[in-house]
MDTraj code that builds the backbone (N, CA, C; nanometers):
import mdtraj as md
import numpy as np

residues = "MET MET TYR ASP ASP GLY ILE MET ARG THR ILE VAL ASP LEU PRO ASP GLU GLN VAL ALA ALA LEU THR GLU LEU CYS ARG ALA GLN GLY ILE SER ARG ALA GLU ALA MET ARG ARG ALA LEU ALA GLU MET LEU ALA GLY GLU ARG THR SER GLY ARG GLU SER VAL PHE GLY ALA TRP LYS GLY ARG LYS LEU ASP SER ALA LYS PHE VAL ARG SER LEU ARG GLU GLU TRP GLU LYS".split()
xyz = np.array([
    [8.0935, 8.7365, 8.6337],
    [8.0665, 8.8153, 8.4900],
    [8.1870, 8.8210, 8.4113],
    [8.1625, 8.8152, 8.2829],
    [8.2693, 8.7947, 8.1757],
    [8.2916, 8.9365, 8.1301],
    [8.4153, 8.9697, 8.0769],
    [8.4361, 9.1217, 8.0422],
    [8.3321, 9.1461, 7.9171],
    [8.2897, 9.0474, 7.8484],
    [8.2051, 9.0635, 7.7194],
    [8.0810, 9.0926, 7.7703],
    [8.0421, 9.0899, 7.8848],
    [7.9067, 9.1293, 7.9418],
    [7.8814, 9.2506, 7.9785],
    [7.9613, 9.3466, 7.9231],
    [7.9531, 9.4838, 7.9398],
    [8.0549, 9.5396, 8.0544],
    [8.1601, 9.4762, 8.0774],
    [8.2478, 9.5366, 8.1638],
    [8.3675, 9.5846, 8.0785],
    [8.4155, 9.7044, 8.0921],
    [8.5267, 9.7600, 8.0357],
    [8.6546, 9.7652, 8.1088],
    [8.7564, 9.7180, 8.0485],
    [8.8904, 9.7505, 8.1245],
    [8.9560, 9.8541, 8.0602],
    [9.0236, 9.9448, 8.1505],
    [9.0941, 10.0529, 8.1043],
    [9.2118, 10.0941, 8.1961],
    [9.3073, 10.1524, 8.1248],
    [9.4205, 10.1999, 8.1946],
    [9.4092, 10.3466, 8.2406],
    [9.4413, 10.3877, 8.3482],
    [9.4340, 10.5209, 8.4064],
    [9.5840, 10.5525, 8.4576],
    [9.6168, 10.6738, 8.4280],
    [9.7579, 10.7209, 8.4712],
    [9.7324, 10.8150, 8.5598],
    [9.8011, 10.7837, 8.6778],
    [9.7674, 10.8562, 8.8212],
    [9.9210, 10.9132, 8.8716],
    [9.9139, 11.0455, 8.9200],
    [10.0470, 11.0655, 8.9854],
    [10.0843, 11.0025, 9.0884],
    [10.1998, 10.9828, 9.1466],
    [10.2615, 10.8921, 9.2392],
    [10.1698, 10.9361, 9.3651],
    [10.1438, 11.0586, 9.3976],
    [10.0822, 11.1024, 9.5365],
    [9.9534, 11.0618, 9.5226],
    [9.8636, 11.0272, 9.4257],
    [9.7334, 10.9773, 9.4028],
    [9.7368, 10.8212, 9.4238],
    [9.8446, 10.7612, 9.3807],
    [9.8528, 10.6206, 9.3922],
    [9.8788, 10.6010, 9.5151],
    [9.9679, 10.6620, 9.6017],
    [9.9914, 10.6324, 9.7475],
    [9.8617, 10.6504, 9.8273],
    [9.7882, 10.7738, 9.7870],
    [9.6783, 10.7886, 9.8844],
    [9.5687, 10.6890, 9.8561],
    [9.5438, 10.6371, 9.7195],
    [9.4751, 10.5390, 9.6749],
    [9.4868, 10.4139, 9.7418],
    [9.6165, 10.3581, 9.7532],
    [9.6590, 10.2456, 9.8143],
    [9.6277, 10.2520, 9.9653],
    [9.6492, 10.3638, 10.0282],
    [9.6226, 10.3821, 10.1902],
    [9.4484, 10.3751, 10.2034],
    [9.3905, 10.4320, 10.1267],
    [9.2455, 10.4282, 10.1176],
    [9.1941, 10.2890, 10.1111],
    [9.2244, 10.2143, 10.0005],
    [9.1976, 10.0767, 9.9860],
    [9.2436, 9.9893, 10.1176],
    [9.3550, 9.9858, 10.1515],
    [9.3938, 9.9347, 10.2608],
    [9.3170, 9.9545, 10.3737],
    [9.2743, 10.0758, 10.4083],
    [9.1887, 10.0923, 10.5129],
    [9.0583, 10.0378, 10.5009],
    [9.0018, 10.0601, 10.3799],
    [8.8749, 9.9988, 10.3753],
    [8.8681, 9.8571, 10.3310],
    [8.9714, 9.7893, 10.2906],
    [8.9776, 9.6471, 10.2651],
    [8.9084, 9.6413, 10.1310],
    [8.9412, 9.7156, 10.0347],
    [8.8997, 9.7072, 9.8914],
    [8.9984, 9.7120, 9.7938],
    [8.9828, 9.6635, 9.6620],
    [9.0751, 9.6640, 9.5761],
    [9.0668, 9.8033, 9.5008],
    [9.1848, 9.8552, 9.4335],
    [9.1944, 9.9766, 9.3670],
    [9.0908, 9.9847, 9.2728],
    [9.0576, 9.8823, 9.1934],
    [8.9561, 9.8870, 9.0991],
    [8.8075, 9.9093, 9.1583],
    [8.7834, 9.8621, 9.2809],
    [8.6665, 9.8728, 9.3649],
    [8.6552, 10.0261, 9.3926],
    [8.7646, 10.0678, 9.4355],
    [8.7775, 10.2309, 9.4821],
    [8.7417, 10.3065, 9.3556],
    [8.7934, 10.2866, 9.2424],
    [8.7784, 10.3667, 9.1250],
    [8.6098, 10.3402, 9.0860],
    [8.5738, 10.2342, 9.0892],
    [8.4169, 10.2178, 9.0639],
    [8.3496, 10.2942, 9.1430],
    [8.3878, 10.2806, 9.2650],
    [8.2805, 10.3682, 9.3554],
    [8.2994, 10.5095, 9.3370],
    [8.4190, 10.5541, 9.3135],
    [8.4386, 10.6967, 9.2842],
    [8.3698, 10.7488, 9.1507],
    [8.3778, 10.6655, 9.0646],
    [8.3125, 10.7126, 8.9380],
    [8.1466, 10.7083, 8.9399],
    [8.1206, 10.6034, 9.0240],
    [7.9532, 10.5887, 9.0550],
    [7.8985, 10.7244, 9.1434],
    [7.9870, 10.7742, 9.2308],
    [7.9722, 10.8823, 9.3000],
    [7.9306, 11.0049, 9.2146],
    [8.0554, 11.0263, 9.1252],
    [8.0736, 11.1430, 9.0309],
    [7.9474, 11.1282, 8.9399],
    [7.9283, 11.0136, 8.8836],
    [7.8018, 11.0197, 8.7915],
    [7.6698, 11.0226, 8.8737],
    [7.6636, 10.9970, 8.9929],
    [7.5404, 11.0125, 9.0632],
    [7.5132, 11.1788, 9.0754],
    [7.6264, 11.2485, 9.1238],
    [7.6277, 11.3923, 9.1292],
    [7.5825, 11.4521, 8.9987],
    [7.6282, 11.4145, 8.8874],
    [7.5854, 11.4601, 8.7587],
    [7.4461, 11.4568, 8.7374],
    [7.3828, 11.3363, 8.7763],
    [7.2253, 11.3064, 8.7570],
    [7.1446, 11.4047, 8.8598],
    [7.2037, 11.4360, 8.9538],
    [7.1308, 11.5373, 9.0539],
    [7.1395, 11.6775, 9.0144],
    [7.2210, 11.7218, 8.9181],
    [7.2696, 11.8414, 8.8881],
    [7.1498, 11.9280, 8.8535],
    [7.0282, 11.8724, 8.8174],
    [6.9195, 11.9483, 8.7749],
    [6.8349, 12.0240, 8.8914],
    [6.7135, 11.9950, 8.8808],
    [6.6063, 12.0534, 8.9789],
    [6.6609, 12.0269, 9.1344],
    [6.7148, 11.8893, 9.1372],
    [6.7450, 11.8523, 9.2876],
    [6.8642, 11.9327, 9.3446],
    [6.9347, 11.9905, 9.2790],
    [7.0520, 12.0574, 9.3100],
    [7.0164, 12.2024, 9.3885],
    [6.8925, 12.2547, 9.3357],
    [6.8409, 12.3764, 9.3871],
    [6.7413, 12.3799, 9.4725],
    [6.6812, 12.2670, 9.4978],
    [6.5670, 12.2454, 9.5854],
    [6.5940, 12.3090, 9.7268],
    [6.4925, 12.3718, 9.7521],
    [6.5064, 12.4554, 9.9019],
    [6.6049, 12.5741, 9.8914],
    [6.6230, 12.6294, 9.7448],
    [6.7014, 12.7590, 9.7561],
    [6.6400, 12.8760, 9.8043],
    [6.5139, 12.8683, 9.8231],
    [6.4432, 12.9777, 9.8705],
    [6.4201, 12.9918, 10.0141],
    [6.4574, 12.8740, 10.0756],
    [6.4544, 12.8691, 10.2175],
    [6.5202, 12.9763, 10.2973],
    [6.4476, 13.0181, 10.3959],
    [6.5287, 13.1204, 10.4760],
    [6.4952, 13.2686, 10.4389],
    [6.4455, 13.2781, 10.3122],
    [6.4215, 13.4180, 10.2574],
    [6.3123, 13.4825, 10.3152],
    [6.2961, 13.6021, 10.3442],
    [6.1899, 13.6632, 10.3983],
    [6.0871, 13.7163, 10.3071],
    [6.1313, 13.7201, 10.1766],
    [6.0310, 13.7630, 10.0672],
    [5.9539, 13.6400, 10.0398],
    [5.8199, 13.6776, 10.0017],
    [5.7268, 13.5750, 9.9680],
    [5.7475, 13.5485, 9.8228],
    [5.7777, 13.4130, 9.7845],
    [5.8197, 13.3692, 9.6508],
    [5.7097, 13.3982, 9.5604],
    [5.5838, 13.3957, 9.5972],
    [5.4694, 13.4191, 9.4918],
    [5.4746, 13.5625, 9.4624],
    [5.4900, 13.6465, 9.5640],
    [5.4859, 13.7895, 9.5453],
    [5.6063, 13.8266, 9.4537],
    [5.7224, 13.7693, 9.4573],
    [5.8461, 13.7930, 9.3955],
    [5.8248, 13.7433, 9.2553],
    [5.7507, 13.6375, 9.2099],
    [5.7331, 13.5951, 9.0792],
    [5.6352, 13.6942, 9.0170],
    [5.5215, 13.7355, 9.0841],
    [5.4267, 13.8240, 9.0303],
    [5.4944, 13.9688, 8.9973],
    [5.5890, 14.0131, 9.0697],
    [5.6724, 14.1325, 9.0468],
    [5.7595, 14.1282, 8.9218],
    [5.8191, 14.0064, 8.9197],
    [5.9008, 13.9823, 8.7927],
    [5.8112, 13.9806, 8.6585],
    [5.6964, 13.9184, 8.6838],
    [5.5806, 13.9202, 8.5556],
    [5.5406, 14.0524, 8.5280],
    [5.5343, 14.1354, 8.6337],
    [5.4836, 14.2799, 8.6047],
    [5.5844, 14.3482, 8.5294],
    [5.7223, 14.3321, 8.5405],
    [5.8331, 14.4025, 8.4841],
    [5.8206, 14.3639, 8.3331],
    [5.7844, 14.2371, 8.3041],
    [5.7695, 14.1892, 8.1543],
    [5.6484, 14.2493, 8.0835],
    [5.5523, 14.3092, 8.1642],
    [5.4353, 14.3828, 8.0927],
    [5.4479, 14.5057, 8.0816],
    [5.5429, 14.5760, 8.1202],
    [5.5842, 14.7091, 8.1168],
    [5.6375, 14.7505, 7.9731],
])
top = md.Topology()
chain = top.add_chain()
for i, resn in enumerate(residues, 1):
    res = top.add_residue(resn, chain, resSeq=i)
    for name in ("N", "CA", "C"):
        top.add_atom(name, md.element.get_by_symbol(name[0]), res)
traj = md.Trajectory(xyz[None], top)
């Protein structure tokens, strides 16, 4: 793939501690720094995409209160 085909080259300034940690991680995983950065960005962006409904799915689990009754009680407050 050519850089004209949608690949962006960028410069990132990292503190020495992060460079050392990144180097160790890449060495352990057998990947380049660029690949590590791509994977980190992909994971961060995936987290952003699931920050909607998916992030709260199952939030009611374990509660003793019936959710339908709870919603009805909230709606009754609005009618007062």
